[in-house]
PLY file of the C-alpha trace (Angstrom):
ply
format ascii 1.0
element vertex 141
property float x
property float y
property float z
element edge 140
property int vertex1
property int vertex2
end_header
46.30 47.70 -106.90
46.72 49.71 -110.09
46.25 53.46 -109.91
45.08 55.52 -112.88
45.35 59.21 -113.66
42.22 61.08 -114.70
43.41 61.19 -118.34
43.50 57.37 -118.42
40.11 57.09 -116.75
38.60 59.60 -119.17
39.98 57.71 -122.14
38.74 54.33 -120.91
35.31 55.54 -119.79
34.65 57.85 -122.76
33.89 60.72 -120.39
35.58 64.07 -120.11
37.79 64.89 -117.16
35.32 67.61 -116.23
32.43 65.12 -116.18
34.40 62.71 -114.00
35.17 65.48 -111.51
31.52 66.58 -111.58
30.32 63.03 -110.88
32.69 62.97 -107.92
31.41 66.37 -106.73
27.74 65.30 -106.71
28.47 61.93 -105.11
27.99 59.63 -108.09
31.64 58.65 -107.95
33.40 58.08 -104.66
36.47 60.29 -104.16
39.77 58.79 -105.29
42.97 58.81 -103.32
45.31 61.70 -103.95
49.04 61.71 -104.59
51.32 63.85 -102.45
51.00 66.49 -105.14
47.18 66.37 -104.96
46.67 64.43 -108.21
43.62 62.14 -108.25
44.56 58.44 -108.32
41.69 56.25 -109.52
41.31 52.49 -109.20
39.64 49.83 -111.33
36.58 50.19 -109.06
36.22 53.82 -110.16
36.34 52.78 -113.81
33.75 50.05 -113.22
31.49 52.53 -111.42
31.79 54.98 -114.31
30.87 52.19 -116.71
27.70 51.53 -114.67
26.89 55.23 -114.69
27.38 55.52 -118.46
25.19 52.45 -119.06
22.45 53.78 -116.79
22.61 57.13 -118.57
22.99 56.01 -122.19
21.24 52.65 -122.32
18.49 53.25 -119.78
18.16 57.00 -120.23
18.31 57.69 -116.51
18.65 61.21 -115.17
21.50 61.95 -112.76
19.13 61.61 -109.79
17.90 58.25 -111.06
21.49 57.17 -111.59
22.29 58.11 -107.99
19.47 55.85 -106.79
20.31 53.05 -109.23
24.00 53.00 -108.36
23.31 53.29 -104.62
21.15 50.18 -104.86
23.94 48.38 -106.71
26.42 49.31 -103.99
24.10 48.06 -101.27
23.68 44.81 -103.18
27.45 44.43 -103.35
27.68 44.95 -99.60
24.90 42.42 -99.02
26.69 39.93 -101.24
29.86 40.29 -99.17
27.90 39.69 -95.95
26.14 36.72 -97.55
29.43 35.13 -98.59
30.90 35.54 -95.09
27.79 34.24 -93.32
27.73 30.58 -92.44
24.32 30.30 -90.85
21.43 29.35 -93.16
18.96 31.71 -91.45
21.29 34.68 -91.96
21.93 33.70 -95.58
18.19 33.57 -96.19
17.81 37.05 -94.68
20.58 38.41 -96.91
18.94 36.89 -99.99
15.60 38.46 -99.06
17.26 41.87 -98.68
19.02 41.49 -102.04
15.73 40.50 -103.66
14.13 43.76 -102.50
17.00 45.70 -104.07
16.84 43.80 -107.35
13.08 44.35 -107.42
13.71 48.11 -106.99
16.13 48.15 -109.91
13.75 46.18 -112.12
10.96 48.62 -111.27
13.17 51.53 -112.32
13.99 49.82 -115.62
10.34 48.88 -116.21
9.27 52.50 -115.71
11.74 53.60 -118.39
10.64 50.83 -120.74
6.99 51.79 -120.34
7.79 55.41 -121.15
9.74 54.30 -124.21
6.86 52.10 -125.38
4.44 55.03 -125.06
6.82 57.31 -126.93
7.21 54.70 -129.67
3.42 54.42 -130.02
3.20 58.18 -130.52
5.84 58.08 -133.25
4.16 55.08 -134.91
0.87 57.00 -134.93
2.55 59.96 -136.65
4.21 57.59 -139.12
0.85 55.98 -139.94
-0.76 59.37 -140.55
2.11 60.37 -142.86
1.93 57.05 -144.75
-1.84 57.43 -145.09
-1.32 60.95 -146.42
1.26 59.74 -148.94
-1.04 56.95 -150.09
-3.99 59.32 -150.42
-1.95 61.90 -152.36
-0.40 59.25 -154.63
-3.67 57.85 -155.93
0 1
1 2
2 3
3 4
4 5
5 6
6 7
7 8
8 9
9 10
10 11
11 12
12 13
13 14
14 15
15 16
16 17
17 18
18 19
19 20
20 21
21 22
22 23
23 24
24 25
25 26
26 27
27 28
28 29
29 30
30 31
31 32
32 33
33 34
34 35
35 36
36 37
37 38
38 39
39 40
40 41
41 42
42 43
43 44
44 45
45 46
46 47
47 48
48 49
49 50
50 51
51 52
52 53
53 54
54 55
55 56
56 57
57 58
58 59
59 60
60 61
61 62
62 63
63 64
64 65
65 66
66 67
67 68
68 69
69 70
70 71
71 72
72 73
73 74
74 75
75 76
76 77
77 78
78 79
79 80
80 81
81 82
82 83
83 84
84 85
85 86
86 87
87 88
88 89
89 90
90 91
91 92
92 93
93 94
94 95
95 96
96 97
97 98
98 99
99 100
100 101
101 102
102 103
103 104
104 105
105 106
106 107
107 108
108 109
109 110
110 111
111 112
112 113
113 114
114 115
115 116
116 117
117 118
118 119
119 120
120 121
121 122
122 123
123 124
124 125
125 126
126 127
127 128
128 129
129 130
130 131
131 132
132 133
133 134
134 135
135 136
136 137
137 138
138 139
139 140
């Protein structure tokens, strides 16, 4: 398995080294292995996790606490998927699918809450825009 230094991870993720260490400190990023000299050695899984964090932050506008919840759900889903793939019995597979459905529903609810807030914010801005356009029209005639 490839190991990456923090400089490489920072470059690939677009985050600063300080941010990566902070995410590790607060539990968003699981701790990497360390070299004999104490240098952090990251894996591809760390980079993928950082990508999820950046997407949740930038695309969805999640706070760090929301990201913790969102990513924790993703991890649980990954674990459930592994169990599902190893399970041979139909009843157990069905149970795993039901548990994954609950987690996906939780994530969709989180995204829907953000979307609803964005829609409300957009309506406010559109209202201001309409008032400005009305004022321009009134002043131009």
